[in-house]
N, C-alpha and C positions, 0 to 999 in steps of 0.2 A: 742198550737202554739207553734214553732219551735225558736232553741234559733236564735238570727238575728245576724250572722254574720258580714255586710255589718254597722250594729251598731256600734260591735265591733270595727270593722274597720276606724270607723268614730270617737269613742271614742277614740282611740290612736292616730289619727290625731291629736285630739285638744289637747290632752296631749301633744301630740309631740311640736306642738302649746305652749302651755303655760310657756313649759319649756324654750323655744327660748326667748317667752317673759320676764319670769323671769331673763336668764342669761344675757339680754340686758337694765335691768331697771340700772344699777351703786352700785348692792348692796354691801355691804361688802360680800366676798368669804365664813362666815360662815353665814351670813344671805341667801344670796345664795341657800345655800344647802339646806340648813334649808326649805327656800321656796319650793322647789323640790321637797321634801322627801315629804310635803307636798302636793303640786299640785297631787302627783304619787297617794298619800293613798286616796285623792282625788277620782282621778277615777276607783282607785281597787275597791272603794267600789261602783262605779258608774256598772263599770263592773259586778258586784256578782249582786246587784238589779238587771240588764236586764238577770242572769243564773236564779236568784230566780223567777222572774216572768213569764220565757217564760219554762225555764224545757230544757231538752235533749231528745229530742225522736228518737232519732237512738244511736247504736255505733257512730257510726262517728261524727257528731255533739260533744257525746261527750268525743272524743276521741280530736280535733282539738280541742275543748277551753283551755282542760287542758294538752294538749301536745305543741298547737302554741299559742294560742293569750293569757293563761292567763301569762305563763312564758312572754310574752314580755311586760306585765306592770308590774310583782312582778319584776324583773331583771331593771327595770328603777329606779327602789325605791330601789333594793341592791346597784345598782350604785354609787346612790349618798349617799348612807349609806357609804361604804367602801371610798368616797371622803373624806367623812365628820369625819371620821376613821383617812383620812391620815392628813387630815388637823387639828386633835386637837394630835394627838400625834410623827408628825413630829419634831423631836430637832432642836433646830436650831446648827445654823451650817453650813457647806459645809460635815466636811466627814463624821459627824454625821445622818446629812439629806441621805445620800448616802447609809450608811447603813442599815436606815431604810428603804428604799426604794428598799433597795437590800431583806432586811430581806420579806416584802413585797412580791415579784416576787418570791421567792423561799417559802413564804407560802401559792402563788397563784399557781405554781409547784406540792407542794405537794397536794394539790386539786385535780388539772388537771388526776395528779398519778395514787390517790384515787379511782378514779371513772374512770379511762380507758375505762374500756368495758362499762358502759352506758353510755360516749360523742362519743365512738365510731358508737356505736347504733344509736345515736340520730343524731350525724354528717348526717353519711352514709342513712339517711332517712331512716332508717328500720322500719315494719311496726309488724315483726311476733310476737311481745310482746305487743304490744299497749291496746289489752284490756283487759290483765292483769294486765296492769301499770294504764288505766286510766278508765276501764270501770268498776270498783268497785268502783264508785264514789254515794255514798246517797245523795238520796235530799237536800239542805241544811245545809250539812257539807263543812267546804270551804279548809280544808289543806287536802295538796294530796303532798306527799314526793317527788315522783318527779318530777308534775308542777316545786315544792319549788328547788329541784336539776338541772334542766331545765332554771331555770329563774337565778340560782349562777352560774350558766356558763354561761348565756349569758352577766351577768353583771362582772363576774372574768376575760373571753376575756376582756371585754371593759378598765374594772381597770386595767389590764398590760397593753393596750397601752395604758392608761393616763400616767401609771409608767417608763412607758420603755418615755414615749417621757419626760414628769420631768426630769430622770433622763441625756434626751443626752442633756435637755434646760442648766442642771445645767454645764454638762463637756465643755458644747461649752462656756459659762460664763465664764468658767477660764480658756482657750487659749487667752484670753486676757490679 
């Protein structure tokens, strides 16, 4: 039996729906982020169950899973982890908060520069190294460093948007 990409896409749609519901429940920000992270973990586990049950019959399905499908799920969890970090460690006070967010953006910039070559490969839809990156997966093994890197890249882009939005909101609040 071949890996069911349609089912994985449906799982991701359900993940997104549950995350949206968690955001609308009126929870504290901390509780919401914890709930979202737990939801992500549940769906990542379901995705792995699907992968374990069906396996990958072709290099194409292996590459698709580790390059496109799995990173989307992992990125959701990583994004909520990053937001939770900001919630926990952002200091009180306007100028300290600004510095914190700017420092977080600087860390992201460092990550993007450090991984520029691979990010360029990924963003441009290159495929010439895909088998080398993704086809060496061993059945039952859940770790793939490249999938993790792609997920971190996707989450970091979202986190950068979040930080820039927060900085913009904070700066706008002081204009009045």
